[in-house]
BALOBA-1460 file (C-alpha; in Angstrom, 3 decimals):
// residues 293
<rec num="1" residu="m" x="-0.276" y="-0.090" z="0.092"/>
<rec num="2" residu="i" x="0.991" y="3.191" z="-0.905"/>
<rec num="3" residu="r" x="1.746" y="5.473" z="2.149"/>
<rec num="4" residu="k" x="2.567" y="8.454" z="0.682"/>
<rec num="5" residu="l" x="1.278" y="12.070" z="1.678"/>
<rec num="6" residu="l" x="-2.342" y="12.407" z="-0.093"/>
<rec num="7" residu="f" x="-2.138" y="15.061" z="-2.642"/>
<rec num="8" residu="t" x="-2.791" y="13.898" z="-6.099"/>
<rec num="9" residu="a" x="-3.762" y="15.682" z="-9.250"/>
<rec num="10" residu="a" x="-7.620" y="14.865" z="-8.365"/>
<rec num="11" residu="v" x="-7.223" y="16.786" z="-4.801"/>
<rec num="12" residu="a" x="-5.369" y="19.499" z="-6.466"/>
<rec num="13" residu="a" x="-7.880" y="19.886" z="-9.310"/>
<rec num="14" residu="a" x="-10.516" y="19.920" z="-6.155"/>
<rec num="15" residu="l" x="-8.862" y="22.796" z="-4.450"/>
<rec num="16" residu="t" x="-9.164" y="25.237" z="-7.496"/>
<rec num="17" residu="a" x="-12.906" y="24.611" z="-7.524"/>
<rec num="18" residu="s" x="-14.678" y="27.616" z="-6.395"/>
<rec num="19" residu="a" x="-16.115" y="25.649" z="-3.501"/>
<rec num="20" residu="f" x="-12.994" y="24.790" z="-2.090"/>
<rec num="21" residu="a" x="-10.697" y="27.711" z="-3.509"/>
<rec num="22" residu="i" x="-7.979" y="29.261" z="-1.054"/>
<rec num="23" residu="a" x="-5.583" y="32.356" z="-1.338"/>
<rec num="24" residu="r" x="-2.130" y="31.112" z="-1.979"/>
<rec num="25" residu="p" x="-0.470" y="31.468" z="1.780"/>
<rec num="26" residu="k" x="2.310" y="33.893" z="2.163"/>
<rec num="27" residu="t" x="5.596" y="32.708" z="2.814"/>
<rec num="28" residu="a" x="6.128" y="33.712" z="6.903"/>
<rec num="29" residu="d" x="8.897" y="32.444" z="9.165"/>
<rec num="30" residu="v" x="7.442" y="31.811" z="12.148"/>
<rec num="31" residu="n" x="10.574" y="33.627" z="14.198"/>
<rec num="32" residu="a" x="9.844" y="36.884" z="11.919"/>
<rec num="33" residu="a" x="8.484" y="39.507" z="13.758"/>
<rec num="34" residu="p" x="8.071" y="43.390" z="12.864"/>
<rec num="35" residu="a" x="10.730" y="45.932" z="13.227"/>
<rec num="36" residu="d" x="8.784" y="47.459" z="16.437"/>
<rec num="37" residu="i" x="8.985" y="44.886" z="18.607"/>
<rec num="38" residu="v" x="9.588" y="46.575" z="22.314"/>
<rec num="39" residu="k" x="11.888" y="44.362" z="23.825"/>
<rec num="40" residu="p" x="13.164" y="40.413" z="23.563"/>
<rec num="41" residu="p" x="11.574" y="37.940" z="26.237"/>
<rec num="42" residu="g" x="13.116" y="37.516" z="29.477"/>
<rec num="43" residu="p" x="13.795" y="34.261" z="31.269"/>
<rec num="44" residu="a" x="10.753" y="34.048" z="32.868"/>
<rec num="45" residu="d" x="8.942" y="34.015" z="29.834"/>
<rec num="46" residu="f" x="10.375" y="30.634" z="28.596"/>
<rec num="47" residu="r" x="9.196" y="27.327" z="29.492"/>
<rec num="48" residu="t" x="11.802" y="24.359" z="29.592"/>
<rec num="49" residu="l" x="10.907" y="21.032" z="27.581"/>
<rec num="50" residu="d" x="10.682" y="17.466" z="28.328"/>
<rec num="51" residu="p" x="13.265" y="15.715" z="26.795"/>
<rec num="52" residu="q" x="11.191" y="12.822" z="26.024"/>
<rec num="53" residu="n" x="9.030" y="15.011" z="23.809"/>
<rec num="54" residu="v" x="11.852" y="16.569" z="21.603"/>
<rec num="55" residu="l" x="13.486" y="15.219" z="18.372"/>
<rec num="56" residu="v" x="17.128" y="16.347" z="17.544"/>
<rec num="57" residu="i" x="17.119" y="15.411" z="13.537"/>
<rec num="58" residu="t" x="20.732" y="15.687" z="12.522"/>
<rec num="59" residu="t" x="20.570" y="16.223" z="8.698"/>
<rec num="60" residu="n" x="23.012" y="16.843" z="5.891"/>
<rec num="61" residu="k" x="22.071" y="20.558" z="5.824"/>
<rec num="62" residu="g" x="22.167" y="21.274" z="9.672"/>
<rec num="63" residu="r" x="19.878" y="20.203" z="12.777"/>
<rec num="64" residu="i" x="16.313" y="20.151" z="13.510"/>
<rec num="65" residu="l" x="14.463" y="20.194" z="16.713"/>
<rec num="66" residu="v" x="10.895" y="19.321" z="16.752"/>
<rec num="67" residu="e" x="8.682" y="19.861" z="19.963"/>
<rec num="68" residu="m" x="6.336" y="16.664" z="19.889"/>
<rec num="69" residu="t" x="2.766" y="17.470" z="21.160"/>
<rec num="70" residu="p" x="1.218" y="14.210" z="23.017"/>
<rec num="71" residu="a" x="-1.802" y="16.314" z="23.607"/>
<rec num="72" residu="t" x="-2.815" y="16.328" z="20.297"/>
<rec num="73" residu="a" x="-2.388" y="13.236" z="18.954"/>
<rec num="74" residu="p" x="-0.776" y="10.922" z="21.878"/>
<rec num="75" residu="e" x="-0.391" y="7.387" z="19.594"/>
<rec num="76" residu="h" x="1.312" y="9.354" z="16.739"/>
<rec num="77" residu="v" x="3.953" y="10.686" z="19.280"/>
<rec num="78" residu="a" x="4.541" y="7.403" z="20.587"/>
<rec num="79" residu="r" x="5.304" y="5.987" z="17.765"/>
<rec num="80" residu="v" x="7.553" y="8.350" z="16.591"/>
<rec num="81" residu="r" x="8.870" y="8.131" z="19.980"/>
<rec num="82" residu="e" x="9.075" y="4.278" z="19.412"/>
<rec num="83" residu="l" x="10.761" y="4.178" z="16.205"/>
<rec num="84" residu="t" x="13.306" y="6.908" z="17.029"/>
<rec num="85" residu="k" x="14.628" y="5.032" z="19.759"/>
<rec num="86" residu="q" x="14.758" y="1.616" z="17.748"/>
<rec num="87" residu="g" x="16.903" y="4.239" z="15.336"/>
<rec num="88" residu="f" x="14.400" y="3.163" z="12.452"/>
<rec num="89" residu="y" x="14.808" y="7.188" z="10.891"/>
<rec num="90" residu="d" x="18.374" y="7.169" z="10.785"/>
<rec num="91" residu="g" x="19.339" y="7.552" z="7.149"/>
<rec num="92" residu="k" x="15.839" y="8.315" z="6.056"/>
<rec num="93" residu="l" x="15.844" y="10.275" z="2.578"/>
<rec num="94" residu="f" x="13.719" y="13.535" z="2.498"/>
<rec num="95" residu="f" x="12.390" y="11.910" z="-0.936"/>
<rec num="96" residu="r" x="9.682" y="14.323" z="-1.734"/>
<rec num="97" residu="v" x="10.467" y="18.004" z="-1.039"/>
<rec num="98" residu="v" x="7.554" y="20.539" z="-2.297"/>
<rec num="99" residu="d" x="8.250" y="24.157" z="-2.548"/>
<rec num="100" residu="g" x="5.558" y="26.228" z="-0.868"/>
<rec num="101" residu="f" x="4.196" y="22.968" z="0.620"/>
<rec num="102" residu="m" x="6.235" y="20.420" z="3.027"/>
<rec num="103" residu="a" x="9.240" y="17.744" z="2.859"/>
<rec num="104" residu="q" x="8.331" y="14.305" z="3.437"/>
<rec num="105" residu="t" x="10.628" y="11.498" z="4.989"/>
<rec num="106" residu="g" x="10.316" y="8.513" z="7.185"/>
<rec num="107" residu="d" x="10.099" y="5.386" z="4.678"/>
<rec num="108" residu="p" x="12.558" y="2.645" z="4.774"/>
<rec num="109" residu="n" x="11.865" y="2.498" z="0.980"/>
<rec num="110" residu="n" x="12.729" y="6.051" z="0.525"/>
<rec num="111" residu="d" x="9.641" y="6.724" z="-2.396"/>
<rec num="112" residu="g" x="6.676" y="6.754" z="-0.130"/>
<rec num="113" residu="s" x="5.858" y="3.114" z="-0.716"/>
<rec num="114" residu="g" x="6.594" y="1.980" z="2.557"/>
<rec num="115" residu="g" x="6.061" y="1.961" z="6.366"/>
<rec num="116" residu="s" x="7.786" y="0.240" z="9.903"/>
<rec num="117" residu="t" x="6.248" y="-3.365" z="10.783"/>
<rec num="118" residu="l" x="4.184" y="-1.805" z="13.145"/>
<rec num="119" residu="p" x="0.463" y="-1.567" z="12.979"/>
<rec num="120" residu="n" x="-0.956" y="1.186" z="10.787"/>
<rec num="121" residu="l" x="-2.177" y="4.152" z="13.237"/>
<rec num="122" residu="k" x="-5.584" y="5.443" z="13.767"/>
<rec num="123" residu="a" x="-6.633" y="8.788" z="12.487"/>
<rec num="124" residu="a" x="-6.084" y="11.742" z="15.062"/>
<rec num="125" residu="f" x="-6.872" y="14.605" z="12.375"/>
<rec num="126" residu="t" x="-9.171" y="16.025" z="15.167"/>
<rec num="127" residu="f" x="-9.223" y="15.765" z="19.210"/>
<rec num="128" residu="r" x="-11.191" y="16.772" z="21.944"/>
<rec num="129" residu="r" x="-10.519" y="19.871" z="23.953"/>
<rec num="130" residu="g" x="-12.098" y="20.223" z="27.746"/>
<rec num="131" residu="a" x="-11.474" y="23.193" z="30.016"/>
<rec num="132" residu="d" x="-8.592" y="21.403" z="31.763"/>
<rec num="133" residu="s" x="-6.523" y="21.421" z="27.973"/>
<rec num="134" residu="p" x="-3.274" y="22.514" z="27.726"/>
<rec num="135" residu="m" x="-4.243" y="24.807" z="24.815"/>
<rec num="136" residu="t" x="-3.456" y="28.548" z="25.743"/>
<rec num="137" residu="v" x="-6.445" y="30.420" z="23.777"/>
<rec num="138" residu="i" x="-5.657" y="33.665" z="22.469"/>
<rec num="139" residu="a" x="-8.943" y="34.141" z="20.664"/>
<rec num="140" residu="d" x="-12.485" y="32.672" z="21.435"/>
<rec num="141" residu="r" x="-15.469" y="33.588" z="20.022"/>
<rec num="142" residu="a" x="-18.860" y="32.197" z="18.697"/>
<rec num="143" residu="t" x="-17.531" y="31.086" z="15.393"/>
<rec num="144" residu="g" x="-14.551" y="29.288" z="17.105"/>
<rec num="145" residu="a" x="-11.370" y="29.629" z="18.956"/>
<rec num="146" residu="v" x="-7.456" y="29.884" z="18.408"/>
<rec num="147" residu="g" x="-4.493" y="28.777" z="20.369"/>
<rec num="148" residu="f" x="-1.150" y="26.901" z="21.241"/>
<rec num="149" residu="i" x="-0.468" y="24.044" z="22.340"/>
<rec num="150" residu="g" x="3.205" y="24.013" z="23.509"/>
<rec num="151" residu="p" x="4.659" y="25.769" z="20.193"/>
<rec num="152" residu="l" x="1.813" y="24.363" z="17.646"/>
<rec num="153" residu="p" x="-0.960" y="26.364" z="16.556"/>
<rec num="154" residu="v" x="-4.596" y="25.072" z="17.324"/>
<rec num="155" residu="q" x="-8.070" y="25.945" z="16.225"/>
<rec num="156" residu="s" x="-10.910" y="24.674" z="17.782"/>
<rec num="157" residu="q" x="-14.795" y="25.181" z="18.668"/>
<rec num="158" residu="s" x="-15.457" y="27.606" z="20.731"/>
<rec num="159" residu="s" x="-15.396" y="26.976" z="24.300"/>
<rec num="160" residu="m" x="-18.792" y="28.513" z="24.992"/>
<rec num="161" residu="l" x="-20.099" y="24.782" z="23.452"/>
<rec num="162" residu="m" x="-18.533" y="22.955" z="26.245"/>
<rec num="163" residu="a" x="-21.237" y="23.096" z="28.476"/>
<rec num="164" residu="m" x="-23.579" y="22.015" z="25.655"/>
<rec num="165" residu="t" x="-21.343" y="18.268" z="24.749"/>
<rec num="166" residu="t" x="-21.842" y="15.286" z="26.513"/>
<rec num="167" residu="d" x="-18.283" y="15.047" z="27.565"/>
<rec num="168" residu="q" x="-17.906" y="19.011" z="28.048"/>
<rec num="169" residu="k" x="-15.390" y="18.923" z="25.272"/>
<rec num="170" residu="v" x="-14.894" y="20.295" z="21.671"/>
<rec num="171" residu="n" x="-13.256" y="19.357" z="18.817"/>
<rec num="172" residu="a" x="-9.927" y="21.016" z="18.131"/>
<rec num="173" residu="w" x="-7.118" y="20.329" z="15.097"/>
<rec num="174" residu="g" x="-3.848" y="21.518" z="14.757"/>
<rec num="175" residu="l" x="-2.741" y="24.114" z="12.260"/>
<rec num="176" residu="f" x="-0.353" y="23.608" z="9.485"/>
<rec num="177" residu="c" x="1.781" y="26.020" z="9.677"/>
<rec num="178" residu="p" x="5.436" y="26.727" z="8.963"/>
<rec num="179" residu="g" x="7.474" y="24.393" z="10.818"/>
<rec num="180" residu="v" x="4.397" y="21.850" z="12.130"/>
<rec num="181" residu="a" x="4.963" y="18.210" z="11.816"/>
<rec num="182" residu="g" x="2.142" y="16.130" z="9.995"/>
<rec num="183" residu="m" x="1.735" y="12.344" z="9.569"/>
<rec num="184" residu="a" x="1.639" y="11.010" z="6.128"/>
<rec num="185" residu="r" x="-0.799" y="8.690" z="5.094"/>
<rec num="186" residu="s" x="-2.310" y="7.125" z="2.175"/>
<rec num="187" residu="g" x="-5.736" y="7.885" z="0.743"/>
<rec num="188" residu="e" x="-7.250" y="5.824" z="4.145"/>
<rec num="189" residu="a" x="-7.704" y="7.862" z="7.005"/>
<rec num="190" residu="d" x="-6.398" y="5.151" z="8.980"/>
<rec num="191" residu="s" x="-3.126" y="4.080" z="7.434"/>
<rec num="192" residu="a" x="-0.392" y="6.590" z="8.871"/>
<rec num="193" residu="n" x="2.521" y="4.288" z="10.164"/>
<rec num="194" residu="s" x="5.894" y="5.915" z="10.054"/>
<rec num="195" residu="q" x="6.610" y="8.496" z="7.390"/>
<rec num="196" residu="f" x="5.789" y="12.375" z="8.177"/>
<rec num="197" residu="f" x="6.352" y="15.379" z="6.798"/>
<rec num="198" residu="l" x="7.392" y="18.844" z="7.918"/>
<rec num="199" residu="m" x="5.852" y="21.839" z="6.698"/>
<rec num="200" residu="r" x="8.125" y="24.823" z="4.713"/>
<rec num="201" residu="d" x="4.922" y="27.205" z="4.707"/>
<rec num="202" residu="h" x="1.573" y="27.598" z="5.743"/>
<rec num="203" residu="y" x="-1.131" y="24.996" z="4.007"/>
<rec num="204" residu="p" x="-4.769" y="25.326" z="5.245"/>
<rec num="205" residu="a" x="-6.037" y="22.655" z="3.105"/>
<rec num="206" residu="l" x="-4.530" y="19.905" z="5.497"/>
<rec num="207" residu="e" x="-5.874" y="21.475" z="8.501"/>
<rec num="208" residu="a" x="-8.326" y="18.912" z="10.128"/>
<rec num="209" residu="k" x="-7.571" y="16.339" z="6.711"/>
<rec num="210" residu="y" x="-4.187" y="14.927" z="8.586"/>
<rec num="211" residu="t" x="-2.814" y="14.340" z="12.146"/>
<rec num="212" residu="a" x="-0.747" y="17.346" z="13.546"/>
<rec num="213" residu="w" x="1.983" y="15.637" z="16.281"/>
<rec num="214" residu="g" x="4.684" y="18.534" z="16.759"/>
<rec num="215" residu="r" x="6.336" y="21.492" z="15.310"/>
<rec num="216" residu="v" x="10.220" y="22.656" z="14.332"/>
<rec num="217" residu="i" x="11.143" y="24.669" z="17.063"/>
<rec num="218" residu="s" x="14.780" y="25.197" z="15.609"/>
<rec num="219" residu="g" x="15.621" y="24.664" z="12.015"/>
<rec num="220" residu="l" x="12.839" y="25.743" z="9.913"/>
<rec num="221" residu="d" x="15.699" y="27.154" z="7.696"/>
<rec num="222" residu="v" x="17.226" y="23.734" z="7.298"/>
<rec num="223" residu="v" x="13.786" y="22.626" z="6.364"/>
<rec num="224" residu="r" x="13.411" y="25.179" z="3.677"/>
<rec num="225" residu="s" x="16.999" y="24.528" z="2.408"/>
<rec num="226" residu="l" x="16.310" y="21.018" z="1.659"/>
<rec num="227" residu="k" x="16.651" y="19.789" z="-2.088"/>
<rec num="228" residu="v" x="12.934" y="20.104" z="-3.926"/>
<rec num="229" residu="g" x="11.429" y="17.373" z="-6.148"/>
<rec num="230" residu="e" x="8.615" y="15.048" z="-6.582"/>
<rec num="231" residu="p" x="10.756" y="12.723" z="-6.332"/>
<rec num="232" residu="v" x="13.944" y="14.727" z="-5.611"/>
<rec num="233" residu="a" x="16.524" y="13.573" z="-7.628"/>
<rec num="234" residu="e" x="19.675" y="12.274" z="-6.523"/>
<rec num="235" residu="p" x="21.741" y="12.834" z="-4.332"/>
<rec num="236" residu="q" x="18.845" y="13.346" z="-2.042"/>
<rec num="237" residu="d" x="19.185" y="14.891" z="1.610"/>
<rec num="238" residu="r" x="18.984" y="12.962" z="4.405"/>
<rec num="239" residu="m" x="18.162" y="12.439" z="8.101"/>
<rec num="240" residu="e" x="21.617" y="11.387" z="9.164"/>
<rec num="241" residu="r" x="20.484" y="10.559" z="12.776"/>
<rec num="242" residu="v" x="17.059" y="10.970" z="14.938"/>
<rec num="243" residu="r" x="17.139" y="10.694" z="18.613"/>
<rec num="244" residu="l" x="15.270" y="11.828" z="21.608"/>
<rec num="245" residu="l" x="16.993" y="14.420" z="23.472"/>
<rec num="246" residu="a" x="16.528" y="12.360" z="26.493"/>
<rec num="247" residu="d" x="18.576" y="10.030" z="25.153"/>
<rec num="248" residu="l" x="21.210" y="11.758" z="23.948"/>
<rec num="249" residu="p" x="24.843" y="11.122" z="25.597"/>
<rec num="250" residu="a" x="25.656" y="14.070" z="28.080"/>
<rec num="251" residu="n" x="28.477" y="15.533" z="26.623"/>
<rec num="252" residu="e" x="25.756" y="16.275" z="23.538"/>
<rec num="253" residu="r" x="22.878" y="16.887" z="25.599"/>
<rec num="254" residu="l" x="20.989" y="20.246" z="24.824"/>
<rec num="255" residu="s" x="19.437" y="22.658" z="27.255"/>
<rec num="256" residu="v" x="16.360" y="23.763" z="25.171"/>
<rec num="257" residu="r" x="13.822" y="26.286" z="26.547"/>
<rec num="258" residu="v" x="10.836" y="27.665" z="24.450"/>
<rec num="259" residu="i" x="8.662" y="30.551" z="25.109"/>
<rec num="260" residu="d" x="5.404" y="30.124" z="26.794"/>
<rec num="261" residu="p" x="2.445" y="31.114" z="25.068"/>
<rec num="262" residu="a" x="0.779" y="31.396" z="28.726"/>
<rec num="263" residu="g" x="3.462" y="33.901" z="29.484"/>
<rec num="264" residu="p" x="3.033" y="37.738" z="29.355"/>
<rec num="265" residu="w" x="5.681" y="38.220" z="26.606"/>
<rec num="266" residu="f" x="3.824" y="36.295" z="24.084"/>
<rec num="267" residu="q" x="0.531" y="37.615" z="25.158"/>
<rec num="268" residu="a" x="1.870" y="41.069" z="24.698"/>
<rec num="269" residu="e" x="3.069" y="39.741" z="21.283"/>
<rec num="270" residu="v" x="-0.274" y="38.311" z="20.164"/>
<rec num="271" residu="a" x="-2.096" y="41.747" z="20.955"/>
<rec num="272" residu="r" x="0.948" y="43.639" z="19.055"/>
<rec num="273" residu="r" x="0.986" y="41.484" z="15.998"/>
<rec num="274" residu="r" x="-2.718" y="41.461" z="15.981"/>
<rec num="275" residu="q" x="-2.840" y="45.563" z="15.975"/>
<rec num="276" residu="f" x="-0.135" y="45.348" z="13.421"/>
<rec num="277" residu="d" x="-1.378" y="42.892" z="11.276"/>
<rec num="278" residu="g" x="-4.905" y="43.870" z="11.057"/>
<rec num="279" residu="d" x="-7.386" y="41.251" z="8.878"/>
<rec num="280" residu="d" x="-4.262" y="39.663" z="7.996"/>
<rec num="281" residu="f" x="-3.393" y="38.404" z="11.763"/>
<rec num="282" residu="s" x="-2.747" y="35.113" z="11.997"/>
<rec num="283" residu="p" x="-1.169" y="32.238" z="14.616"/>
<rec num="284" residu="c" x="1.116" y="31.216" z="12.113"/>
<rec num="285" residu="d" x="2.983" y="34.325" z="11.663"/>
<rec num="286" residu="l" x="3.692" y="34.619" z="15.569"/>
<rec num="287" residu="p" x="7.539" y="34.481" z="16.918"/>
<rec num="288" residu="i" x="8.121" y="31.069" z="18.539"/>
<rec num="289" residu="p" x="11.873" y="32.121" z="20.188"/>
<rec num="290" residu="v" x="13.658" y="29.325" z="21.526"/>
<rec num="291" residu="e" x="16.895" y="29.447" z="23.818"/>
<rec num="292" residu="i" x="19.569" y="26.654" z="23.025"/>
<rec num="293" residu="k" x="22.423" y="26.080" z="25.409"/>
């Protein structure tokens, strides 16, 4: 079975139809910010990451750090963690890289046709968000809510609807902003296995149709520097080594902190960017500062 990210000619044609037409998203760096920023974040504005949830991907183009978000897709995060511990991802090629879209990898056949020997995963295109969710809400209206779980931008039904549901929760899904990590699949919803992709730019057409399980917190420039092609011509870029931060030897261990979306600096940045961008405001464009030592 082909476990290739589903984006066939038929899908592409459908997206051009008036009912599904979308404007071509602007290219944005998640760490870009207007020049009038008042001050950088201080130490109290950062949060320390769980090293079990940080992927350290060493590529021939440089290092990529991905923070995984178990709250949005626990089984997918567990699968990526398990395969990483096995060394499964070492040496895998970025076999499909599309400009303005994403970079795909994680296939033992390096062509989109393979997977691991583990069973396929049940889709987690959406998840249930309750009042105790780790999501930091930055906007909540009757039409819906937007916020962050860790570095991952998330959209959901309005919190106002929680009181009306049996489980006191609402549906939520990750936004496929630059750097977001998603699980590749075939045409079947429950067909994700080992392959994943890293977003090079914002692509709303994937939202609530693919499982988002984390986001690049460092190395988006590396993702965007990967050789482009469908398939990529030889020589192809590759993941030379993939490890959990927790499993790195002491002499290689990194100290990583990322901006806290619940902190005062980020909340002030949300307000500033909303005022600066007006109707063009998007959580995809909010800076996600990171400290690596």
